[in-house]
Legacy VTK file of the C-alpha trace (Angstrom):
# vtk DataFile Version 3.0
C-alpha trace
ASCII
DATASET POLYDATA
POINTS 433 float
-28.267 51.257 -325.362
-26.834 54.744 -325.945
-23.399 53.216 -326.535
-24.821 50.756 -329.068
-26.618 53.537 -330.918
-23.416 55.585 -331.115
-21.423 52.629 -332.403
-24.068 51.863 -335.009
-24.171 55.493 -336.109
-20.395 55.567 -336.383
-20.382 52.384 -338.449
-23.040 53.773 -340.774
-21.070 56.996 -341.198
-17.889 55.146 -342.127
-19.803 52.832 -344.433
-21.256 55.817 -346.238
-17.865 57.502 -346.500
-16.427 54.360 -348.026
-19.333 53.765 -350.401
-19.290 50.139 -349.294
-20.373 47.599 -351.916
-23.154 45.142 -351.170
-21.886 42.010 -352.929
-18.494 41.723 -354.547
-16.240 39.208 -352.844
-17.705 36.328 -354.869
-17.136 37.802 -358.307
-14.427 40.435 -357.996
-11.119 41.382 -356.396
-11.670 43.948 -353.667
-8.887 46.428 -352.898
-9.891 49.187 -350.482
-8.123 52.516 -350.849
-7.386 54.289 -347.573
-7.184 57.730 -349.113
-6.734 61.140 -347.552
-8.054 63.771 -349.907
-8.868 66.000 -346.935
-6.901 67.143 -343.919
-3.459 68.740 -343.540
-1.719 66.349 -345.926
-4.343 66.199 -348.681
-1.896 67.704 -351.171
0.104 64.486 -351.007
-2.695 62.016 -350.445
-4.766 63.093 -353.450
-2.284 62.356 -356.275
-1.308 59.068 -354.617
-4.958 57.957 -354.503
-5.405 59.020 -358.139
-2.454 56.953 -359.385
-3.517 53.937 -357.317
-7.085 53.930 -358.602
-6.222 54.797 -362.203
-3.808 51.888 -362.646
-6.291 49.329 -361.340
-9.127 50.828 -363.382
-6.869 50.725 -366.427
-6.435 46.969 -365.894
-10.217 46.655 -365.747
-10.712 48.599 -368.971
-7.793 47.193 -370.954
-7.585 43.611 -369.686
-10.948 42.926 -368.089
-9.291 42.991 -364.667
-6.660 40.576 -363.345
-6.931 36.982 -364.482
-10.320 37.765 -365.989
-11.720 39.172 -362.726
-12.576 42.844 -362.285
-10.904 44.830 -359.516
-13.129 46.892 -357.228
-11.392 49.931 -355.751
-13.304 51.489 -352.856
-11.979 54.668 -351.277
-12.449 55.332 -347.602
-11.362 58.778 -346.421
-9.008 58.776 -343.424
-7.835 62.419 -343.494
-4.489 60.878 -342.395
-6.090 60.273 -338.995
-5.327 57.022 -337.186
-8.770 56.608 -335.606
-10.521 57.216 -338.924
-8.133 54.802 -340.602
-9.012 52.037 -338.145
-12.721 52.797 -338.636
-12.265 52.459 -342.397
-10.521 49.136 -341.881
-13.248 47.757 -339.648
-15.982 48.959 -342.015
-14.444 47.387 -345.136
-12.535 44.282 -344.094
-15.622 42.079 -344.331
-16.075 42.838 -348.040
-13.359 40.413 -349.062
-10.477 42.894 -348.704
-7.265 41.452 -350.117
-4.785 43.953 -348.642
-4.570 47.347 -346.993
-2.156 50.163 -347.784
-2.640 52.475 -344.770
-0.581 55.425 -346.127
0.190 56.538 -342.584
2.681 55.264 -340.027
0.078 55.684 -337.278
-2.581 53.693 -339.133
0.008 51.081 -340.109
1.031 50.534 -336.498
-2.645 50.131 -335.548
-3.312 47.569 -338.290
-0.197 45.397 -337.932
-1.633 43.420 -334.969
-4.965 43.019 -336.753
-3.500 41.551 -339.948
-2.747 38.025 -338.655
-6.083 37.837 -336.833
-8.151 38.839 -339.859
-5.691 37.264 -342.330
-5.500 40.384 -344.482
-1.986 41.609 -345.397
-0.785 45.124 -344.669
1.312 46.612 -347.463
3.006 49.778 -346.214
5.109 50.630 -349.256
8.337 52.151 -347.997
6.866 53.546 -344.745
5.438 52.394 -341.444
7.399 50.051 -339.181
10.832 49.370 -340.651
11.184 46.212 -338.531
8.326 44.668 -340.542
10.961 43.907 -343.184
11.753 40.806 -341.120
9.361 38.234 -342.551
9.899 35.658 -339.812
8.444 38.053 -337.255
5.886 39.806 -339.485
4.295 37.244 -341.830
1.395 39.554 -342.697
3.155 42.901 -343.163
5.191 43.972 -346.193
7.246 47.138 -346.750
8.452 46.722 -350.355
10.575 48.048 -351.969
12.516 49.429 -348.998
12.288 50.787 -345.455
12.949 54.158 -343.904
16.116 52.716 -342.385
17.459 51.379 -345.668
16.584 54.658 -347.354
18.495 56.618 -344.717
21.554 54.418 -345.249
21.370 55.021 -349.013
21.173 58.775 -348.460
24.238 58.592 -346.242
26.023 56.567 -348.927
25.217 59.334 -351.411
26.627 61.944 -349.034
29.683 59.787 -348.396
30.326 59.580 -352.144
30.218 63.375 -352.356
32.989 64.368 -349.995
32.612 61.825 -347.223
30.678 61.884 -343.933
33.489 61.283 -341.429
34.133 64.400 -339.426
31.143 66.201 -340.924
28.054 67.606 -339.245
24.757 66.323 -340.620
21.505 68.020 -339.719
18.249 66.063 -339.519
15.037 68.090 -339.698
11.946 65.967 -339.156
8.253 66.025 -338.383
8.024 65.488 -334.636
5.695 62.476 -334.909
6.026 58.707 -335.286
6.834 59.037 -338.980
9.589 61.599 -338.506
11.159 59.845 -335.530
11.115 56.379 -337.114
14.663 56.436 -338.616
16.315 58.062 -335.577
17.669 54.821 -334.011
19.541 53.974 -337.201
20.734 57.530 -337.771
22.075 57.794 -334.232
23.917 54.498 -334.523
25.413 55.354 -337.899
26.589 58.724 -336.620
28.824 56.812 -334.226
30.019 54.098 -336.610
30.552 56.455 -339.582
32.048 59.245 -337.500
29.756 62.199 -338.170
28.083 64.632 -335.788
24.280 64.572 -335.766
22.236 67.730 -335.207
18.480 67.210 -334.762
15.769 69.750 -335.591
12.267 68.483 -334.732
9.287 70.320 -336.219
5.974 70.075 -334.392
2.746 69.664 -336.299
1.742 73.251 -335.485
5.158 74.555 -336.600
5.140 73.113 -340.105
4.540 76.514 -341.683
6.627 78.456 -339.188
10.122 76.988 -338.922
12.094 80.183 -338.336
13.381 78.913 -334.979
14.676 75.656 -336.445
16.418 77.376 -339.330
17.938 79.987 -337.048
19.590 77.041 -335.278
20.658 75.587 -338.622
22.318 78.888 -339.481
24.130 78.849 -336.139
25.153 75.177 -336.325
26.261 75.305 -339.986
25.767 71.579 -340.785
27.593 70.317 -343.866
24.460 68.488 -345.081
20.773 68.546 -344.192
18.406 65.556 -344.398
14.645 66.067 -344.169
11.890 63.666 -343.083
9.002 66.000 -343.806
5.468 65.859 -345.138
2.837 68.256 -346.373
3.313 71.956 -345.733
6.497 71.265 -343.788
8.470 70.566 -346.965
8.106 73.769 -349.025
8.364 75.810 -345.824
11.687 74.180 -344.973
13.072 74.724 -348.469
12.014 78.388 -348.436
13.670 78.833 -345.046
16.830 77.192 -346.373
16.839 79.674 -349.251
16.427 82.576 -346.815
19.553 81.635 -344.873
21.362 80.795 -348.120
21.829 77.156 -347.218
23.186 75.311 -350.301
20.238 73.325 -351.663
22.500 70.777 -353.353
23.437 69.753 -349.803
19.796 69.406 -348.695
18.187 65.966 -349.234
14.595 65.003 -348.499
13.241 61.499 -348.184
10.653 60.196 -350.653
7.805 62.017 -348.876
9.749 65.279 -349.146
10.360 65.238 -352.880
7.066 65.602 -354.730
5.929 68.076 -357.361
3.588 69.625 -354.772
6.545 70.373 -352.519
8.668 72.129 -355.121
6.061 73.775 -357.317
5.270 75.890 -354.261
8.919 77.004 -354.224
9.557 77.228 -357.967
12.902 78.319 -359.358
14.203 79.226 -355.913
14.262 75.515 -355.088
16.744 74.694 -357.856
19.345 72.203 -356.637
17.274 70.597 -353.853
17.617 66.798 -353.710
15.292 63.973 -352.697
15.227 60.185 -352.608
12.774 58.234 -354.759
12.126 54.660 -355.882
9.518 55.026 -358.645
9.716 56.578 -362.101
8.786 60.127 -363.021
6.836 61.113 -366.132
4.313 59.832 -368.670
6.721 58.075 -371.052
6.019 54.563 -369.733
3.638 52.420 -371.831
1.566 51.576 -368.750
1.075 55.281 -368.024
0.119 55.881 -371.647
-2.497 53.146 -371.282
-3.878 54.917 -368.211
-4.236 58.103 -370.215
-5.923 56.247 -373.052
-8.264 53.957 -371.142
-9.061 55.997 -368.019
-8.067 59.654 -367.980
-9.067 60.597 -371.518
-12.418 58.880 -371.014
-13.172 61.036 -367.998
-12.967 58.165 -365.519
-10.233 59.597 -363.287
-10.301 62.039 -360.387
-6.903 63.448 -361.372
-6.894 67.250 -361.435
-5.426 67.502 -364.935
-3.927 65.325 -367.640
-0.555 66.953 -366.960
-0.595 65.756 -363.342
-0.425 62.134 -364.519
3.177 61.018 -364.147
4.073 63.328 -361.290
6.050 61.847 -358.396
3.203 60.981 -356.037
0.817 59.943 -358.807
3.375 57.424 -360.028
4.037 56.267 -356.489
0.361 55.464 -356.032
0.488 53.698 -359.377
3.446 51.614 -358.175
1.547 50.661 -355.012
-1.202 49.285 -357.261
1.335 47.516 -359.498
2.751 45.553 -356.563
-0.700 44.505 -355.355
-1.829 43.562 -358.868
1.287 41.462 -359.385
0.754 39.735 -356.033
-2.783 38.852 -357.142
-1.387 37.390 -360.368
1.115 35.276 -358.416
-1.596 34.084 -356.018
-3.979 33.190 -358.847
-1.274 31.108 -360.534
-0.448 29.297 -357.290
-4.006 28.542 -356.156
-5.701 28.099 -359.510
-8.445 30.409 -358.244
-9.496 33.537 -360.103
-11.011 35.064 -356.962
-8.513 34.831 -354.123
-8.695 35.667 -350.415
-6.402 37.484 -347.984
-4.368 34.380 -347.168
-3.758 33.783 -350.881
-2.769 37.426 -351.234
-0.190 36.996 -348.488
1.366 34.185 -350.498
1.388 36.388 -353.593
3.109 39.246 -351.793
5.685 36.968 -350.241
6.539 35.361 -353.577
6.469 38.417 -355.804
9.324 38.676 -358.307
9.259 41.861 -360.369
12.314 41.315 -362.528
13.481 43.847 -365.092
11.903 41.632 -367.757
8.589 41.473 -365.920
8.542 45.238 -365.416
9.059 45.654 -369.162
6.147 43.288 -369.824
3.989 45.473 -367.591
4.972 48.559 -369.560
7.216 49.866 -366.795
10.766 49.251 -367.997
13.262 51.259 -365.903
10.419 52.551 -363.731
11.946 51.038 -360.600
14.528 48.472 -359.552
13.791 44.743 -359.498
11.702 43.609 -356.538
11.823 40.095 -355.135
10.158 38.978 -351.926
10.694 35.926 -349.757
9.657 34.409 -346.462
12.579 36.106 -344.736
12.592 39.375 -346.634
9.473 41.537 -346.725
11.469 44.584 -347.827
12.866 43.650 -351.222
15.886 45.236 -352.860
15.882 48.335 -350.696
17.489 50.613 -353.293
16.617 54.245 -354.036
17.841 56.865 -356.473
18.396 60.581 -355.958
16.449 63.159 -357.930
17.094 66.905 -358.163
14.819 69.886 -358.774
15.968 71.874 -361.822
13.749 74.851 -361.075
10.778 73.504 -363.027
10.776 69.728 -362.693
12.505 66.741 -361.139
15.460 65.024 -362.809
16.933 61.672 -361.856
20.626 62.307 -361.085
21.908 58.933 -359.808
21.502 55.260 -360.492
19.938 53.089 -357.807
21.863 53.295 -354.536
21.845 50.041 -352.593
21.362 50.305 -348.812
23.947 49.318 -346.212
22.303 45.930 -345.762
25.142 44.540 -343.644
24.524 47.308 -341.121
20.767 47.780 -341.443
19.564 44.160 -341.471
20.891 43.237 -337.983
19.335 46.412 -336.583
16.014 45.561 -338.205
16.200 42.055 -336.731
16.848 43.492 -333.271
13.955 45.921 -333.644
11.626 43.133 -334.810
12.599 40.951 -331.849
11.986 43.859 -329.480
8.562 44.534 -331.021
7.302 41.000 -330.347
9.137 40.488 -327.031
6.197 41.704 -324.944
3.567 39.958 -327.092
3.522 36.310 -325.940
0.706 35.358 -328.330
2.395 36.862 -331.390
2.617 34.384 -334.271
5.650 34.536 -336.502
6.710 32.024 -339.113
9.645 29.691 -339.685
11.532 30.212 -342.917
13.607 27.279 -344.064
LINES 1 434
433 0 1 2 3 4 5 6 7 8 9 10 11 12 13 14 15 16 17 18 19 20 21 22 23 24 25 26 27 28 29 30 31 32 33 34 35 36 37 38 39 40 41 42 43 44 45 46 47 48 49 50 51 52 53 54 55 56 57 58 59 60 61 62 63 64 65 66 67 68 69 70 71 72 73 74 75 76 77 78 79 80 81 82 83 84 85 86 87 88 89 90 91 92 93 94 95 96 97 98 99 100 101 102 103 104 105 106 107 108 109 110 111 112 113 114 115 116 117 118 119 120 121 122 123 124 125 126 127 128 129 130 131 132 133 134 135 136 137 138 139 140 141 142 143 144 145 146 147 148 149 150 151 152 153 154 155 156 157 158 159 160 161 162 163 164 165 166 167 168 169 170 171 172 173 174 175 176 177 178 179 180 181 182 183 184 185 186 187 188 189 190 191 192 193 194 195 196 197 198 199 200 201 202 203 204 205 206 207 208 209 210 211 212 213 214 215 216 217 218 219 220 221 222 223 224 225 226 227 228 229 230 231 232 233 234 235 236 237 238 239 240 241 242 243 244 245 246 247 248 249 250 251 252 253 254 255 256 257 258 259 260 261 262 263 264 265 266 267 268 269 270 271 272 273 274 275 276 277 278 279 280 281 282 283 284 285 286 287 288 289 290 291 292 293 294 295 296 297 298 299 300 301 302 303 304 305 306 307 308 309 310 311 312 313 314 315 316 317 318 319 320 321 322 323 324 325 326 327 328 329 330 331 332 333 334 335 336 337 338 339 340 341 342 343 344 345 346 347 348 349 350 351 352 353 354 355 356 357 358 359 360 361 362 363 364 365 366 367 368 369 370 371 372 373 374 375 376 377 378 379 380 381 382 383 384 385 386 387 388 389 390 391 392 393 394 395 396 397 398 399 400 401 402 403 404 405 406 407 408 409 410 411 412 413 414 415 416 417 418 419 420 421 422 423 424 425 426 427 428 429 430 431 432
C-alpha cells in the first residue's frame, strides 16, 4: 500500500510539473517539450525550449496550426536528469504524444527501447545514440540532421583542410559522461587511419568549473588542435583556461553544444577566434523568425528573456527541432488524409521528410540549414555541419557545409547498431527494400 501511495504521489507530482491537459488528442496535435530550465545546464536548456515553443505557437497564431489543427506544446521539466525525463515521458505519453525530443543522451538511451512498444518516435536531433542513424535497426528513433560521429568526422575534415592531421597531435577535452564519451570509438579509429596522435582530457561533472589540472596537461602536451565535447559551465571555463595558457583559439573547436551565445558571452572579447560546429542558422533575418517576433514575442506570448535573444544559436536550434517535427506532421497528414495523426503516422512522416532548399525557402528558412532527406535506411539525413567563429561579440559563419566522411562513418554506425541489438532477442527492426 505504501509503495502504491508513493507511486501515485510521484505521478501526481510529474503531472503537475507538466501541466498535463485533460482532453486534447482528439482535436489537436500534442508535442510534449522535455525542457530543462533548471539544473546545472539550464543556461542551454532554456533558450532551446523557448525556440521550440515559439515556432510551434507561431504556426498556431499565423496558420491556425498545422493542416488546420492547433499544436499543443506542454513542457515537462527534467532538469537534464534521466529519471525525471523518464517520469515526464510516462506522465505524458498517454495524451496522444506524437514524438519526444529528450534533449539528453541519458534520457534518449532510456526512451529508445520504449519507442517501439508505445509507438511514439524519439527525435534526438544531432545527439543521443549515433547508431540510431541506421533505420533498419532503429525504426522509431531519428537523429536528423547528423550524428556525433558524423560531426566529429566533419571537424577532422576541417582540420585536415587547414594544415593536415597526419602526424599531428589532437587533444579531445570532453565531459566525462555518456554524452562526452559517445564519439570516442570513432575518434580512436580515425586517429589510426588518419595518422594523428590522440590526447584525451576527461572533465568530471564536479570539475566543470575547475579545469586547471586538464589545462596544465594541455600546456605540457602541446596538441596542435583541441576539440571539445562540452556542455554548460564546462565550455566557458575551458575557453578561459585556454586563454590563460595562451592556447591559440583558432585551433580550438567545440561541437554544437559547445558553441552557443551563453558559452562565449561569459568570455567576451577574450574568446575571439574560438571555433564551433553548427547546423542551424544564426540571427533574426529569416522570415520565419520575423513571424515569431510578430505573432508571438511582441504579443507577450513567449518565455524568451528578451527580444534580442531570439535568433541566438540555441534558440534557433530549438526552433529547428520544431521545424522538423512540424514538417513530419505535414508529411503524415498528406499521406494518411487525417488532420489529427498518431505516433505511428508521425513515424512515417519523420522517415519520409524531405526538406529541400526550395521547401526551406517556402518555410521562411532559406539558407538556414542544409537540405534534409530521410529514408527507411537513413535516420540521420545529410550529416553536414558548418564551422562558426566568435569575433569577440558574436558568432560568424566561416565555412560552407562540410560533409561527413560517410564512407568511413556509415560502416562503423552499422557495426554499432548491430552490437546494440545483438543482446536483445526481441528487438524489432525493419526491412528496407
